[in-house]
Each structure stands twice: as C-alpha cells, then as structure tokens.
N, C-alpha and C positions, 0 to 999 in steps of 0.2 A: 880416727881416720887412719886408713891403711897407708903403707909406704907408697903404693901406686897412686892413691888419691892425692897424697901430698906432692908427689912428683908431677902429676898432671896439673894440679893447681899452680905449682911453681912455674911450669912451662907456659901455662896460659897467662900468668902475670908477665912473663918475659915477652910473650907475643903481644900483649897489650902495650908494653913499653916500646916494642919494635914498631907497632902501628903508629905511635906518636913520633918516632924517629923518621919513619917514611913520610908522614905528614909534614914534618919540618923540612925534609929534603925536597918535597914537592913544592913547598912554599918558596924555597930558594930558586927554583927553576925560573921564576918570573924575573929574577935579577941577572940572569945570564944573557949573553948575546943570542940573538935570534938564530944564528947559524948553528949553534950547538944545542939549542933548546929541544929540538926533536930527538936528539940522541939521549938527552937526560930523561925525556918522557918515556923513551923505549926502555931505558935502564930501570926507571921506576916501575914500569909495567912488569918487568922481569922480577923485580923485588917483590911485588905484590903476588905474582904467580908462585914464587918460592915460598912466600909466607903462607899462602893458601895450601900449598903442598905440605908444609910443616904442620899446619893446623889439622889437615886431614889425617896425617900420620898420628898426631897426638890424640885425635878423636878415636882412631882405631885402637890405639893403646888403651885408652880409657874404657873402651867397650870390650876389650879382649878378656878372655878367661884368665884365671889366676896363673896358670902355667905358661901362657903365651906372652904375657906382658913384658917379661924380661927380654925376650927375643925382639919384640917390637920396640923396646926402649932404645936399642942400638940404632934402629932406623930413624927414630926421632932425633937422636943425637947427631947423626950424620946430616940430616936435613937442617938441623939448627946450626951446625958448623958451616954448611954451605951458605945458609942465609946470612950468617954473621959476616962471612967473607964478602958477600955481595953488598951488604950494607956499608962495610968499611970502604969498599971500592967506590961505591956511589958517593959516599961522604967525601972521600979524597978528591974525586973528580969535580964535585960541586964547589970545593974550596978554591979551585984554581981560578 
C-alpha cells in the first residue's frame, strides 16, 4: 500500500469517527431547551457540511495523480483542522 493510500485510509477512519461524534452531538440536542435547539440544529448542519467538504477533498486527493497528491494533502489537512474546531465548539456548546 502506498503512502497516499495509507493516508487516505487513515483520514477515512477519522471521518468515520467524526460521523459517530456528530451523531452523539445530534442525540444530545433532544436534551436541550427548545429555545436553543434550533441553534444546535444549525450548528450540526454546518458540521455536516464541513465534513462533506473534507470528504470531497479527501476523495480528490485519493484520485489525484502521484505528483499532485502532496499539494492536495495540505488542503485536506486545513479542512480537517477547521472541522475539528467546529466539532469542539459544538461539543462545548452542548455541554452547557
């Protein structure tokens, strides 16, 4: 397995874990007051959008030629970082 394939596999595993985290956060929205529930649903929708964007970048990286994948890797990592920050923000808001 090439380094690129290993990287893509690792990132897909992380995205799978993130899906589970988003599902956990979504389940918690039923426990919050109705007046803030809409805000949580909006934030979860944004998380899912960012997750989908990260997945699309990862798919582009997987399909890229040997010379281009290193360049695309930086975009995947930026998307992953933004997604991680969004998940942490949502997690902290739902704990309140």
